[in-house]
Every structure is written in C-alpha cells, then in structure tokens.
N, C-alpha and C positions, 0 to 999 in steps of 0.2 A: 481587562488586559487580554483575555483569551476569548472574548466574545460570548461568554455564558453568564447567566445571572447568578446571584448569590443563592437562590433557592435550588438551582440545578446542582451547584457545588455542594450544598448541604445535603441534598438527596443522595448524591454520589458517595459522600462521606458516610452517610447512614447505611447505604448498601454495603460498603466496605466493612463497616463495623459488625453488621449482621453476619456476613459471610465469615469474618474473622472469628466471631463467637461460635458459629456453627462448626467451623474447622477445628477449633479447640476441643469441642465436645466429641467430634468424630475421632480425632487422633488420640485423645485421652482414653476414650472407650476402647479403641483398637489396642492401645498400649496395655490396658488392663487384661485383655484376653490373650494377646500374643507375646507380650514382654517388650520392655523398652528398647533392647538392642534390635529386635526385629522391626519395630516401628521406625527406628532411625534408619535402618537399612532400606526399608520400603520408601521412606521419605526421601532418602538420598537418591534412589533410583528414579522415583517419580519426578524429583526436581531436575535430575540430569536429562530425563526424557523430555520434559517440558522446555528446558533450555535449548536442547537440540532442535525441537520442533519450532520454537520461536526463531532460532538462528536460521533454520532452513526456510521458513516462510518469509523472513526478511530478505534472504538471498534471492528467492523467487520474485518477490515484490520489487526488489531493486532492478533485476533484469527485465521485468515486465515494464517498469516505468521507463527504463533506458530504451527498450525496444519501441515503446510508443513514441518517445521523443525522436528516435531515429526515423521511424516511419513517417511521422509528421513532417520532419525536415525534408525527407525525400519527396513526399507529396507536394510540399510547398515549392520545392525546386522544380519538379516536373510541371506543376501548374504555371509557375512563372515562366518557364521555358516555352511551354506551349502558347501561353498568352503573348509572349514577345514574338514568337514565330508567326502567330496570326497577325500581329500588328505589322511586322515586316512584310508579310505577304500582302496585306491590304495596302500598304504604302507603295509596294512595287506594282500592284495592280493599278493604283491611281496614276503612278508615273507612266506606265505603259499606255493607259488610256489617253493621257495628255499628249504623249508623243504621237499617237495615231491621229489625233485631231489636228 
C-alpha cells in the first residue's frame, strides 16, 4: 500500500521499540535523581519545544513547496509565451518572404 516491504516495516518497528526502551531508561534514571515533578516539567518543556519546532518546520516547508510551484508556473508561462512569440515571428517572416516574391 505504501510501497515498502514487510521487512522495512518490521525494521522500523524494531527501531521504534529500541528507542522507546532507551527513553524509558533515561527518563526513569533522571527521575530518580531529580524527582518526578522536575522530570514532568522538563518533559513538558521538551515536548512543547519539539511541537513548536515541527510546526515551524512544516510552515517553512509549506511555503517552500508553494514557492516552487509558483516559480514553476511562472517559468512555464514565460517559456510558452516566448515559444509562441517565436512561432508568430517565424510565421510573419514566412508571410513577408512570400509577399516579396
């Protein structure tokens, strides 16, 4: 359905579980040293920071994609206009040569 094989999906799920396990060890060890409330506060700030980062990156990516589409449409329009102007110029040159003969 998404163009990836089953083994790629299995590997990705394996990586997720490994990092999930590692994160649990890190946060629980940090909680042992600093206290549960401090870890929740750090976790909340870290989550908010990552959320804002993802939101900002998606905003930038959206405008980058829109800008690329706008530039391509302008380039296509300019190319078509110059091509049609060349065709008109060529046809006018042919007509003027026919009239001279």
